[in-house]
LUMLUM-751654 format. One record per residue: residue number from 1; residue in three letters; x, y, z of N, C-alpha, C in turn. Coordinates in steps of 0.1 Angstrom, whole numbers, plus 5000, padded with zeros to 4 digits. Layout:
# residues N
k | r | n.xx | n.yy | n.zz | ca.xx | ca.yy | ca.zz | c.xx | c.yy | c.zz
NUM | ALA | X | Y | Z | X | Y | Z | X | Y | Z $
...
//
This chain:
# residues 238
k | r | n.xx | n.yy | n.zz | ca.xx | ca.yy | ca.zz | c.xx | c.yy | c.zz
1 | UNK | 5008 | 4989 | 5002 | 5002 | 4998 | 4998 | 5009 | 5013 | 4998 $
2 | UNK | 5018 | 5015 | 5011 | 5030 | 5026 | 5011 | 5037 | 5028 | 4996 $
3 | UNK | 5037 | 5018 | 4989 | 5045 | 5020 | 4976 | 5036 | 5021 | 4970 $
4 | UNK | 5021 | 5018 | 4967 | 5013 | 5023 | 4958 | 5011 | 5037 | 4957 $
5 | UNK | 5009 | 5043 | 4973 | 5008 | 5054 | 4976 | 5016 | 5065 | 4973 $
6 | UNK | 5029 | 5062 | 4973 | 5040 | 5071 | 4965 | 5038 | 5070 | 4954 $
7 | UNK | 5038 | 5058 | 4945 | 5039 | 5060 | 4932 | 5024 | 5068 | 4924 $
8 | UNK | 5013 | 5064 | 4930 | 5000 | 5071 | 4928 | 5003 | 5088 | 4930 $
9 | UNK | 5009 | 5092 | 4940 | 5013 | 5106 | 4942 | 5017 | 5112 | 4932 $
10 | UNK | 5030 | 5106 | 4930 | 5042 | 5106 | 4920 | 5032 | 5111 | 4901 $
11 | UNK | 5026 | 5101 | 4902 | 5018 | 5101 | 4885 | 5011 | 5111 | 4889 $
12 | UNK | 5000 | 5115 | 4900 | 4990 | 5127 | 4898 | 5002 | 5140 | 4899 $
13 | UNK | 5010 | 5140 | 4904 | 5021 | 5152 | 4901 | 5025 | 5153 | 4888 $
14 | UNK | 5032 | 5148 | 4881 | 5034 | 5147 | 4866 | 5022 | 5150 | 4857 $
15 | UNK | 5011 | 5141 | 4858 | 5000 | 5144 | 4854 | 4994 | 5159 | 4850 $
16 | UNK | 4997 | 5167 | 4861 | 4988 | 5179 | 4864 | 4996 | 5187 | 4859 $
17 | UNK | 5011 | 5188 | 4853 | 5018 | 5196 | 4848 | 5017 | 5196 | 4831 $
18 | UNK | 5024 | 5204 | 4828 | 5018 | 5207 | 4809 | 5030 | 5200 | 4803 $
19 | UNK | 5043 | 5200 | 4806 | 5048 | 5197 | 4795 | 5049 | 5183 | 4792 $
20 | UNK | 5053 | 5181 | 4780 | 5056 | 5165 | 4773 | 5062 | 5156 | 4781 $
21 | UNK | 5076 | 5163 | 4788 | 5078 | 5151 | 4793 | 5079 | 5147 | 4806 $
22 | UNK | 5068 | 5153 | 4811 | 5063 | 5154 | 4825 | 5054 | 5140 | 4824 $
23 | UNK | 5044 | 5146 | 4808 | 5031 | 5134 | 4807 | 5040 | 5121 | 4803 $
24 | UNK | 5055 | 5124 | 4799 | 5056 | 5112 | 4794 | 5062 | 5108 | 4813 $
25 | UNK | 5065 | 5107 | 4816 | 5069 | 5104 | 4831 | 5059 | 5102 | 4841 $
26 | UNK | 5047 | 5104 | 4837 | 5035 | 5101 | 4844 | 5029 | 5088 | 4840 $
27 | UNK | 5032 | 5085 | 4825 | 5028 | 5075 | 4820 | 5039 | 5059 | 4824 $
28 | UNK | 5049 | 5068 | 4824 | 5063 | 5056 | 4832 | 5056 | 5049 | 4844 $
29 | UNK | 5051 | 5059 | 4849 | 5045 | 5055 | 4868 | 5031 | 5046 | 4866 $
30 | UNK | 5026 | 5052 | 4857 | 5017 | 5045 | 4857 | 5018 | 5030 | 4851 $
31 | UNK | 5028 | 5025 | 4845 | 5033 | 5013 | 4838 | 5038 | 5005 | 4851 $
32 | UNK | 5048 | 5012 | 4860 | 5052 | 5006 | 4869 | 5040 | 5000 | 4880 $
33 | UNK | 5031 | 5012 | 4878 | 5017 | 5007 | 4893 | 5005 | 4996 | 4885 $
34 | UNK | 5008 | 4996 | 4873 | 5002 | 4987 | 4864 | 5012 | 4973 | 4869 $
35 | UNK | 5020 | 4972 | 4867 | 5027 | 4957 | 4873 | 5028 | 4956 | 4887 $
36 | UNK | 5025 | 4965 | 4896 | 5026 | 4963 | 4910 | 5012 | 4958 | 4917 $
37 | UNK | 5000 | 4959 | 4908 | 4987 | 4958 | 4909 | 4982 | 4945 | 4907 $
38 | UNK | 4992 | 4938 | 4897 | 4989 | 4924 | 4888 | 4983 | 4916 | 4898 $
39 | UNK | 4979 | 4918 | 4909 | 4973 | 4906 | 4913 | 4955 | 4905 | 4912 $
40 | UNK | 4951 | 4894 | 4912 | 4933 | 4893 | 4913 | 4930 | 4896 | 4925 $
41 | UNK | 4939 | 4892 | 4935 | 4930 | 4894 | 4945 | 4929 | 4906 | 4956 $
42 | UNK | 4941 | 4918 | 4949 | 4943 | 4933 | 4954 | 4930 | 4936 | 4961 $
43 | UNK | 4919 | 4939 | 4946 | 4908 | 4943 | 4950 | 4898 | 4939 | 4959 $
44 | UNK | 4897 | 4928 | 4965 | 4890 | 4918 | 4976 | 4896 | 4916 | 4986 $
45 | UNK | 4910 | 4923 | 4985 | 4918 | 4928 | 4995 | 4913 | 4937 | 5007 $
46 | UNK | 4912 | 4952 | 4996 | 4907 | 4966 | 5001 | 4896 | 4963 | 5003 $
47 | UNK | 4887 | 4959 | 4997 | 4870 | 4956 | 5000 | 4868 | 4952 | 5014 $
48 | UNK | 4878 | 4938 | 5017 | 4879 | 4933 | 5029 | 4879 | 4942 | 5042 $
49 | UNK | 4891 | 4950 | 5037 | 4897 | 4959 | 5051 | 4888 | 4969 | 5052 $
50 | UNK | 4883 | 4979 | 5040 | 4871 | 4987 | 5039 | 4859 | 4980 | 5051 $
51 | UNK | 4852 | 4969 | 5047 | 4845 | 4967 | 5052 | 4848 | 4962 | 5067 $
52 | UNK | 4859 | 4959 | 5072 | 4863 | 4958 | 5084 | 4860 | 4969 | 5090 $
53 | UNK | 4868 | 4981 | 5084 | 4867 | 4992 | 5093 | 4855 | 4998 | 5093 $
54 | UNK | 4844 | 4997 | 5080 | 4832 | 5002 | 5086 | 4824 | 4996 | 5096 $
55 | UNK | 4827 | 4980 | 5099 | 4820 | 4974 | 5113 | 4830 | 4982 | 5123 $
56 | UNK | 4839 | 4988 | 5125 | 4844 | 4993 | 5134 | 4839 | 5000 | 5139 $
57 | UNK | 4841 | 5013 | 5126 | 4835 | 5023 | 5132 | 4818 | 5026 | 5133 $
58 | UNK | 4814 | 5016 | 5131 | 4797 | 5012 | 5135 | 4798 | 5008 | 5149 $
59 | UNK | 4808 | 5003 | 5152 | 4807 | 5000 | 5170 | 4812 | 5008 | 5176 $
60 | UNK | 4815 | 5021 | 5172 | 4819 | 5030 | 5182 | 4808 | 5041 | 5184 $
61 | UNK | 4800 | 5038 | 5173 | 4789 | 5046 | 5176 | 4779 | 5048 | 5190 $
62 | UNK | 4777 | 5060 | 5194 | 4776 | 5060 | 5207 | 4785 | 5063 | 5217 $
63 | UNK | 4795 | 5063 | 5216 | 4807 | 5065 | 5224 | 4812 | 5076 | 5229 $
64 | UNK | 4810 | 5081 | 5242 | 4809 | 5095 | 5245 | 4821 | 5102 | 5240 $
65 | UNK | 4831 | 5092 | 5242 | 4848 | 5095 | 5242 | 4851 | 5102 | 5223 $
66 | UNK | 4843 | 5096 | 5215 | 4842 | 5098 | 5203 | 4835 | 5108 | 5192 $
67 | UNK | 4837 | 5117 | 5190 | 4833 | 5130 | 5185 | 4819 | 5124 | 5171 $
68 | UNK | 4809 | 5121 | 5175 | 4799 | 5115 | 5165 | 4798 | 5124 | 5147 $
69 | UNK | 4803 | 5137 | 5148 | 4805 | 5139 | 5132 | 4814 | 5135 | 5128 $
70 | UNK | 4826 | 5136 | 5133 | 4836 | 5131 | 5130 | 4840 | 5117 | 5127 $
71 | UNK | 4832 | 5107 | 5133 | 4823 | 5092 | 5132 | 4818 | 5090 | 5120 $
72 | UNK | 4809 | 5099 | 5113 | 4799 | 5100 | 5105 | 4810 | 5103 | 5095 $
73 | UNK | 4817 | 5113 | 5093 | 4822 | 5114 | 5082 | 4835 | 5106 | 5074 $
74 | UNK | 4836 | 5099 | 5086 | 4848 | 5086 | 5085 | 4844 | 5075 | 5080 $
75 | UNK | 4833 | 5071 | 5083 | 4824 | 5061 | 5076 | 4819 | 5059 | 5064 $
76 | UNK | 4814 | 5077 | 5063 | 4808 | 5079 | 5046 | 4816 | 5078 | 5036 $
77 | UNK | 4833 | 5082 | 5040 | 4844 | 5077 | 5033 | 4848 | 5068 | 5029 $
78 | UNK | 4846 | 5057 | 5041 | 4847 | 5046 | 5038 | 4840 | 5038 | 5031 $
79 | UNK | 4826 | 5043 | 5033 | 4816 | 5037 | 5021 | 4817 | 5039 | 5010 $
80 | UNK | 4823 | 5052 | 5004 | 4823 | 5058 | 4992 | 4832 | 5052 | 4988 $
81 | UNK | 4845 | 5046 | 4991 | 4858 | 5038 | 4987 | 4852 | 5028 | 4985 $
82 | UNK | 4847 | 5023 | 4991 | 4841 | 5003 | 4991 | 4834 | 5007 | 4976 $
83 | UNK | 4826 | 5017 | 4976 | 4814 | 5018 | 4965 | 4822 | 5022 | 4953 $
84 | UNK | 4834 | 5028 | 4953 | 4842 | 5026 | 4939 | 4845 | 5017 | 4936 $
85 | UNK | 4851 | 5006 | 4947 | 4857 | 4992 | 4941 | 4846 | 4985 | 4936 $
86 | UNK | 4836 | 4986 | 4941 | 4825 | 4975 | 4934 | 4818 | 4976 | 4924 $
87 | UNK | 4819 | 4991 | 4924 | 4816 | 4991 | 4906 | 4821 | 4987 | 4896 $
88 | UNK | 4836 | 4989 | 4902 | 4845 | 4988 | 4893 | 4844 | 4973 | 4886 $
89 | UNK | 4843 | 4970 | 4871 | 4843 | 4964 | 4864 | 4859 | 4954 | 4860 $
90 | UNK | 4856 | 4937 | 4870 | 4870 | 4936 | 4869 | 4881 | 4937 | 4877 $
91 | UNK | 4897 | 4933 | 4874 | 4904 | 4937 | 4882 | 4907 | 4952 | 4881 $
92 | UNK | 4913 | 4956 | 4895 | 4920 | 4976 | 4888 | 4930 | 4971 | 4876 $
93 | UNK | 4924 | 4985 | 4873 | 4937 | 4988 | 4860 | 4929 | 4975 | 4846 $
94 | UNK | 4922 | 4970 | 4846 | 4919 | 4962 | 4837 | 4914 | 4970 | 4824 $
95 | UNK | 4909 | 4978 | 4825 | 4906 | 4983 | 4812 | 4918 | 4992 | 4806 $
96 | UNK | 4931 | 4992 | 4816 | 4943 | 4998 | 4808 | 4950 | 4987 | 4801 $
97 | UNK | 4948 | 4975 | 4809 | 4955 | 4966 | 4804 | 4948 | 4959 | 4787 $
98 | UNK | 4937 | 4962 | 4787 | 4929 | 4958 | 4776 | 4930 | 4970 | 4763 $
99 | UNK | 4937 | 4982 | 4767 | 4942 | 4987 | 4759 | 4956 | 4987 | 4752 $
100 | UNK | 4951 | 4982 | 4737 | 4963 | 4978 | 4731 | 4977 | 4984 | 4728 $
101 | UNK | 4971 | 4998 | 4724 | 4983 | 5008 | 4723 | 4992 | 5013 | 4735 $
102 | UNK | 4982 | 5016 | 4745 | 4993 | 5015 | 4756 | 5000 | 5006 | 4760 $
103 | UNK | 4997 | 4992 | 4760 | 5006 | 4980 | 4763 | 5014 | 4981 | 4753 $
104 | UNK | 5017 | 4986 | 4739 | 5026 | 4985 | 4731 | 5034 | 4997 | 4739 $
105 | UNK | 5030 | 5007 | 4741 | 5038 | 5018 | 4746 | 5049 | 5014 | 4757 $
106 | UNK | 5041 | 5007 | 4765 | 5044 | 5001 | 4782 | 5059 | 4992 | 4776 $
107 | UNK | 5052 | 4982 | 4765 | 5061 | 4971 | 4764 | 5080 | 4977 | 4760 $
108 | UNK | 5074 | 4991 | 4752 | 5088 | 4996 | 4745 | 5095 | 5003 | 4758 $
109 | UNK | 5082 | 5009 | 4765 | 5089 | 5017 | 4776 | 5096 | 5014 | 4785 $
110 | UNK | 5095 | 5000 | 4788 | 5105 | 4990 | 4799 | 5121 | 4991 | 4792 $
111 | UNK | 5124 | 4989 | 4778 | 5134 | 4994 | 4773 | 5141 | 5003 | 4778 $
112 | UNK | 5151 | 5007 | 4783 | 5164 | 5017 | 4778 | 5162 | 5024 | 4770 $
113 | UNK | 5156 | 5038 | 4766 | 5155 | 5043 | 4755 | 5145 | 5043 | 4746 $
114 | UNK | 5137 | 5030 | 4749 | 5125 | 5022 | 4741 | 5114 | 5029 | 4734 $
115 | UNK | 5117 | 5041 | 4743 | 5100 | 5047 | 4739 | 5105 | 5063 | 4727 $
116 | UNK | 5114 | 5058 | 4720 | 5121 | 5075 | 4709 | 5109 | 5073 | 4703 $
117 | UNK | 5114 | 5086 | 4694 | 5104 | 5087 | 4684 | 5106 | 5077 | 4669 $
118 | UNK | 5118 | 5075 | 4671 | 5114 | 5062 | 4658 | 5113 | 5052 | 4661 $
119 | UNK | 5111 | 5049 | 4673 | 5106 | 5033 | 4681 | 5091 | 5032 | 4680 $
120 | UNK | 5085 | 5048 | 4688 | 5069 | 5043 | 4684 | 5066 | 5059 | 4681 $
121 | UNK | 5069 | 5057 | 4669 | 5061 | 5071 | 4661 | 5046 | 5075 | 4665 $
122 | UNK | 5036 | 5068 | 4668 | 5022 | 5068 | 4676 | 5023 | 5076 | 4686 $
123 | UNK | 5034 | 5070 | 4693 | 5036 | 5076 | 4709 | 5040 | 5092 | 4706 $
124 | UNK | 5052 | 5091 | 4698 | 5060 | 5105 | 4697 | 5050 | 5117 | 4690 $
125 | UNK | 5038 | 5111 | 4683 | 5026 | 5121 | 4676 | 5018 | 5121 | 4688 $
126 | UNK | 5014 | 5116 | 4699 | 5006 | 5116 | 4711 | 5015 | 5129 | 4721 $
127 | UNK | 5027 | 5125 | 4720 | 5033 | 5138 | 4733 | 5034 | 5148 | 4722 $
128 | UNK | 5035 | 5150 | 4709 | 5033 | 5164 | 4703 | 5017 | 5171 | 4706 $
129 | UNK | 5006 | 5163 | 4706 | 4991 | 5171 | 4711 | 4994 | 5182 | 4720 $
130 | UNK | 4983 | 5187 | 4720 | 4986 | 5199 | 4731 | 4988 | 5195 | 4744 $
131 | UNK | 4991 | 5205 | 4754 | 4988 | 5201 | 4768 | 4976 | 5195 | 4774 $
132 | UNK | 4962 | 5202 | 4768 | 4951 | 5200 | 4772 | 4946 | 5188 | 4767 $
133 | UNK | 4952 | 5182 | 4748 | 4946 | 5168 | 4750 | 4953 | 5158 | 4755 $
134 | UNK | 4966 | 5160 | 4761 | 4974 | 5149 | 4766 | 4969 | 5149 | 4781 $
135 | UNK | 4966 | 5158 | 4789 | 4958 | 5159 | 4805 | 4945 | 5152 | 4803 $
136 | UNK | 4938 | 5153 | 4792 | 4921 | 5148 | 4793 | 4925 | 5134 | 4789 $
137 | UNK | 4936 | 5129 | 4778 | 4937 | 5118 | 4779 | 4946 | 5109 | 4790 $
138 | UNK | 4954 | 5116 | 4798 | 4959 | 5112 | 4810 | 4944 | 5111 | 4821 $
139 | UNK | 4938 | 5119 | 4821 | 4928 | 5116 | 4834 | 4919 | 5106 | 4829 $
140 | UNK | 4916 | 5104 | 4818 | 4903 | 5094 | 4813 | 4913 | 5080 | 4817 $
141 | UNK | 4927 | 5078 | 4815 | 4934 | 5067 | 4818 | 4939 | 5064 | 4833 $
142 | UNK | 4936 | 5073 | 4841 | 4939 | 5078 | 4852 | 4930 | 5069 | 4862 $
143 | UNK | 4915 | 5076 | 4860 | 4905 | 5073 | 4863 | 4902 | 5060 | 4875 $
144 | UNK | 4903 | 5051 | 4871 | 4905 | 5038 | 4876 | 4914 | 5036 | 4889 $
145 | UNK | 4927 | 5042 | 4885 | 4935 | 5041 | 4898 | 4928 | 5053 | 4906 $
146 | UNK | 4925 | 5063 | 4901 | 4921 | 5071 | 4911 | 4910 | 5063 | 4923 $
147 | UNK | 4903 | 5057 | 4918 | 4892 | 5046 | 4925 | 4903 | 5040 | 4936 $
148 | UNK | 4913 | 5031 | 4933 | 4924 | 5025 | 4941 | 4931 | 5036 | 4951 $
149 | UNK | 4933 | 5048 | 4944 | 4942 | 5060 | 4953 | 4932 | 5065 | 4963 $
150 | UNK | 4920 | 5065 | 4965 | 4911 | 5070 | 4975 | 4913 | 5055 | 4985 $
151 | UNK | 4907 | 5047 | 4980 | 4906 | 5033 | 4989 | 4918 | 5032 | 5000 $
152 | UNK | 4932 | 5033 | 4992 | 4945 | 5034 | 4996 | 4943 | 5046 | 5007 $
153 | UNK | 4938 | 5055 | 5001 | 4941 | 5073 | 5012 | 4931 | 5070 | 5026 $
154 | UNK | 4920 | 5059 | 5023 | 4913 | 5061 | 5034 | 4920 | 5051 | 5043 $
155 | UNK | 4921 | 5037 | 5040 | 4928 | 5029 | 5050 | 4942 | 5029 | 5057 $
156 | UNK | 4949 | 5038 | 5051 | 4963 | 5045 | 5053 | 4961 | 5054 | 5062 $
157 | UNK | 4949 | 5062 | 5059 | 4949 | 5075 | 5071 | 4943 | 5070 | 5082 $
158 | UNK | 4933 | 5059 | 5085 | 4931 | 5051 | 5095 | 4942 | 5046 | 5102 $
159 | UNK | 4951 | 5036 | 5095 | 4963 | 5031 | 5102 | 4973 | 5040 | 5104 $
160 | UNK | 4974 | 5054 | 5100 | 4984 | 5061 | 5103 | 4977 | 5069 | 5118 $
161 | UNK | 4963 | 5072 | 5122 | 4960 | 5077 | 5128 | 4957 | 5068 | 5141 $
162 | UNK | 4961 | 5055 | 5141 | 4959 | 5043 | 5152 | 4969 | 5046 | 5162 $
163 | UNK | 4980 | 5052 | 5160 | 4989 | 5050 | 5169 | 4994 | 5063 | 5175 $
164 | UNK | 4991 | 5063 | 5187 | 4999 | 5074 | 5193 | 5012 | 5080 | 5195 $
165 | UNK | 5015 | 5091 | 5190 | 5032 | 5091 | 5189 | 5038 | 5092 | 5205 $
166 | UNK | 5048 | 5086 | 5207 | 5060 | 5086 | 5220 | 5073 | 5091 | 5217 $
167 | UNK | 5075 | 5098 | 5226 | 5089 | 5108 | 5223 | 5099 | 5096 | 5230 $
168 | UNK | 5109 | 5094 | 5223 | 5121 | 5087 | 5225 | 5132 | 5093 | 5224 $
169 | UNK | 5147 | 5083 | 5228 | 5158 | 5088 | 5223 | 5163 | 5081 | 5222 $
170 | UNK | 5177 | 5083 | 5211 | 5186 | 5074 | 5206 | 5201 | 5076 | 5212 $
171 | UNK | 5203 | 5069 | 5215 | 5214 | 5066 | 5224 | 5226 | 5062 | 5210 $
172 | UNK | 5239 | 5074 | 5210 | 5246 | 5068 | 5199 | 5237 | 5067 | 5187 $
173 | UNK | 5229 | 5074 | 5184 | 5222 | 5072 | 5170 | 5216 | 5057 | 5163 $
174 | UNK | 5212 | 5050 | 5178 | 5208 | 5032 | 5180 | 5197 | 5033 | 5190 $
175 | UNK | 5181 | 5028 | 5184 | 5175 | 5030 | 5197 | 5167 | 5016 | 5192 $
176 | UNK | 5164 | 5007 | 5210 | 5156 | 4994 | 5204 | 5147 | 4994 | 5214 $
177 | UNK | 5133 | 4987 | 5210 | 5125 | 4988 | 5219 | 5121 | 4974 | 5218 $
178 | UNK | 5116 | 4963 | 5230 | 5113 | 4951 | 5231 | 5096 | 4956 | 5233 $
179 | UNK | 5092 | 4944 | 5230 | 5076 | 4941 | 5226 | 5069 | 4933 | 5231 $
180 | UNK | 5080 | 4924 | 5239 | 5070 | 4920 | 5253 | 5057 | 4913 | 5244 $
181 | UNK | 5053 | 4908 | 5238 | 5041 | 4897 | 5238 | 5032 | 4907 | 5231 $
182 | UNK | 5033 | 4925 | 5230 | 5021 | 4934 | 5226 | 5016 | 4930 | 5214 $
183 | UNK | 5006 | 4933 | 5208 | 4998 | 4929 | 5193 | 5011 | 4935 | 5181 $
184 | UNK | 5019 | 4928 | 5175 | 5023 | 4931 | 5167 | 5018 | 4946 | 5158 $
185 | UNK | 5029 | 4958 | 5151 | 5025 | 4965 | 5148 | 5024 | 4964 | 5136 $
186 | UNK | 5017 | 4971 | 5126 | 5016 | 4967 | 5112 | 5025 | 4978 | 5105 $
187 | UNK | 5022 | 4991 | 5111 | 5031 | 5004 | 5105 | 5039 | 5008 | 5121 $
188 | UNK | 5050 | 5016 | 5116 | 5061 | 5020 | 5128 | 5058 | 5035 | 5116 $
189 | UNK | 5057 | 5046 | 5126 | 5060 | 5058 | 5121 | 5068 | 5063 | 5131 $
190 | UNK | 5083 | 5067 | 5125 | 5092 | 5080 | 5126 | 5093 | 5092 | 5127 $
191 | UNK | 5090 | 5099 | 5137 | 5088 | 5114 | 5135 | 5100 | 5123 | 5141 $
192 | UNK | 5103 | 5129 | 5129 | 5116 | 5140 | 5132 | 5114 | 5152 | 5124 $
193 | UNK | 5126 | 5163 | 5129 | 5123 | 5173 | 5122 | 5129 | 5174 | 5110 $
194 | UNK | 5123 | 5180 | 5102 | 5127 | 5180 | 5085 | 5142 | 5186 | 5084 $
195 | UNK | 5147 | 5194 | 5094 | 5160 | 5201 | 5090 | 5169 | 5190 | 5101 $
196 | UNK | 5162 | 5174 | 5105 | 5170 | 5170 | 5113 | 5186 | 5163 | 5099 $
197 | UNK | 5197 | 5159 | 5104 | 5211 | 5158 | 5097 | 5214 | 5144 | 5100 $
198 | UNK | 5199 | 5134 | 5105 | 5203 | 5117 | 5101 | 5191 | 5113 | 5097 $
199 | UNK | 5189 | 5101 | 5095 | 5172 | 5094 | 5086 | 5178 | 5079 | 5093 $
200 | UNK | 5165 | 5078 | 5095 | 5162 | 5061 | 5102 | 5163 | 5052 | 5094 $
201 | UNK | 5167 | 5040 | 5097 | 5169 | 5025 | 5091 | 5161 | 5020 | 5101 $
202 | UNK | 5150 | 5010 | 5097 | 5143 | 5004 | 5108 | 5138 | 4988 | 5102 $
203 | UNK | 5146 | 4980 | 5117 | 5141 | 4969 | 5113 | 5133 | 4962 | 5128 $
204 | UNK | 5126 | 4958 | 5124 | 5115 | 4949 | 5131 | 5109 | 4940 | 5134 $
205 | UNK | 5106 | 4928 | 5142 | 5098 | 4919 | 5139 | 5090 | 4916 | 5154 $
206 | UNK | 5083 | 4908 | 5156 | 5072 | 4901 | 5166 | 5078 | 4908 | 5179 $
207 | UNK | 5090 | 4907 | 5179 | 5095 | 4907 | 5192 | 5103 | 4922 | 5197 $
208 | UNK | 5109 | 4927 | 5187 | 5117 | 4939 | 5188 | 5116 | 4948 | 5180 $
209 | UNK | 5119 | 4960 | 5179 | 5121 | 4971 | 5170 | 5132 | 4977 | 5173 $
210 | UNK | 5146 | 4981 | 5162 | 5157 | 4983 | 5160 | 5160 | 4998 | 5151 $
211 | UNK | 5161 | 5005 | 5158 | 5162 | 5016 | 5143 | 5175 | 5021 | 5152 $
212 | UNK | 5182 | 5024 | 5137 | 5197 | 5029 | 5137 | 5198 | 5042 | 5128 $
213 | UNK | 5201 | 5052 | 5131 | 5200 | 5064 | 5124 | 5212 | 5067 | 5116 $
214 | UNK | 5215 | 5068 | 5103 | 5225 | 5072 | 5094 | 5224 | 5088 | 5092 $
215 | UNK | 5238 | 5088 | 5089 | 5241 | 5104 | 5078 | 5248 | 5100 | 5063 $
216 | UNK | 5245 | 5105 | 5056 | 5244 | 5107 | 5043 | 5248 | 5119 | 5032 $
217 | UNK | 5264 | 5119 | 5026 | 5265 | 5131 | 5025 | 5266 | 5133 | 5008 $
218 | UNK | 5256 | 5123 | 5001 | 5253 | 5124 | 4984 | 5270 | 5113 | 4979 $
219 | UNK | 5280 | 5113 | 4983 | 5287 | 5109 | 4979 | 5292 | 5089 | 4985 $
220 | UNK | 5298 | 5093 | 4996 | 5299 | 5083 | 5005 | 5287 | 5072 | 5007 $
221 | UNK | 5288 | 5060 | 5013 | 5270 | 5052 | 5015 | 5266 | 5056 | 5029 $
222 | UNK | 5257 | 5058 | 5036 | 5259 | 5060 | 5042 | 5264 | 5056 | 5058 $
223 | UNK | 5264 | 5063 | 5067 | 5274 | 5059 | 5076 | 5266 | 5058 | 5090 $
224 | UNK | 5270 | 5056 | 5100 | 5262 | 5055 | 5110 | 5262 | 5069 | 5121 $
225 | UNK | 5252 | 5072 | 5125 | 5253 | 5084 | 5131 | 5252 | 5082 | 5148 $
226 | UNK | 5263 | 5089 | 5156 | 5266 | 5085 | 5170 | 5259 | 5098 | 5180 $
227 | UNK | 5252 | 5106 | 5175 | 5246 | 5114 | 5181 | 5236 | 5111 | 5190 $
228 | UNK | 5229 | 5117 | 5204 | 5218 | 5116 | 5211 | 5206 | 5123 | 5205 $
229 | UNK | 5198 | 5112 | 5199 | 5188 | 5119 | 5190 | 5171 | 5116 | 5196 $
230 | UNK | 5166 | 5130 | 5196 | 5153 | 5130 | 5198 | 5140 | 5128 | 5192 $
231 | UNK | 5133 | 5119 | 5190 | 5124 | 5116 | 5180 | 5112 | 5114 | 5184 $
232 | UNK | 5101 | 5110 | 5175 | 5088 | 5102 | 5180 | 5085 | 5089 | 5174 $
233 | UNK | 5080 | 5082 | 5181 | 5078 | 5070 | 5177 | 5065 | 5064 | 5177 $
234 | UNK | 5057 | 5061 | 5165 | 5040 | 5055 | 5166 | 5040 | 5040 | 5166 $
235 | UNK | 5034 | 5030 | 5173 | 5029 | 5019 | 5162 | 5018 | 5019 | 5162 $
236 | UNK | 5014 | 5017 | 5148 | 5004 | 5014 | 5140 | 4995 | 5000 | 5138 $
237 | UNK | 4985 | 5002 | 5142 | 4972 | 4986 | 5138 | 4960 | 4992 | 5137 $
238 | UNK | 4959 | 4984 | 5122 | 4942 | 4983 | 5121 | 4935 | 4975 | 5129 $
//
């Protein structure tokens, strides 16, 4: 889900631009997404999770510690995302796979330099259309993926919000937390200042969380950061 979230955000960014090279980048990312979602059970997995979250939300109704308007809004978002997936025919992105021209471009684009004008003249012709025409085509092609994006947004929003941030400190750039039989987290969130000089590398299993902070100068490979670092850690679970 995190990989898809990242790719969908990048695809959308490039699609909203106007230059043909950026629209080319948007299509390349779309092809990566199609490869990533080439699973017949993805839609059913997402629907199952959305239905489970809807039941959880319904069970919270009437709880005095829960804001009723927020609960209703979240339930409506879950139901809308589920409806979008249910009304989609076949697998997610199947209409794109059925587009012979797009799949021809995809096949050439996977080859380094394979989408040049002399390799795929029709694609070069398409890139030569106006920005408005290209944007309209991209919007039509991306429509089924936007349904996927909304379902992912809802699920990941709930998941990220399920964990409370706890202040932590890494000694000489290292931090370990034993889980001692607690329910395994589905996601770990490490929150640091944007101007921090180090970045976290995380390894975890059902017994322990290990976080090692490293530095990177853009030339040498990352090296351990031996500072005392303050950060926040959230263990998230649906």
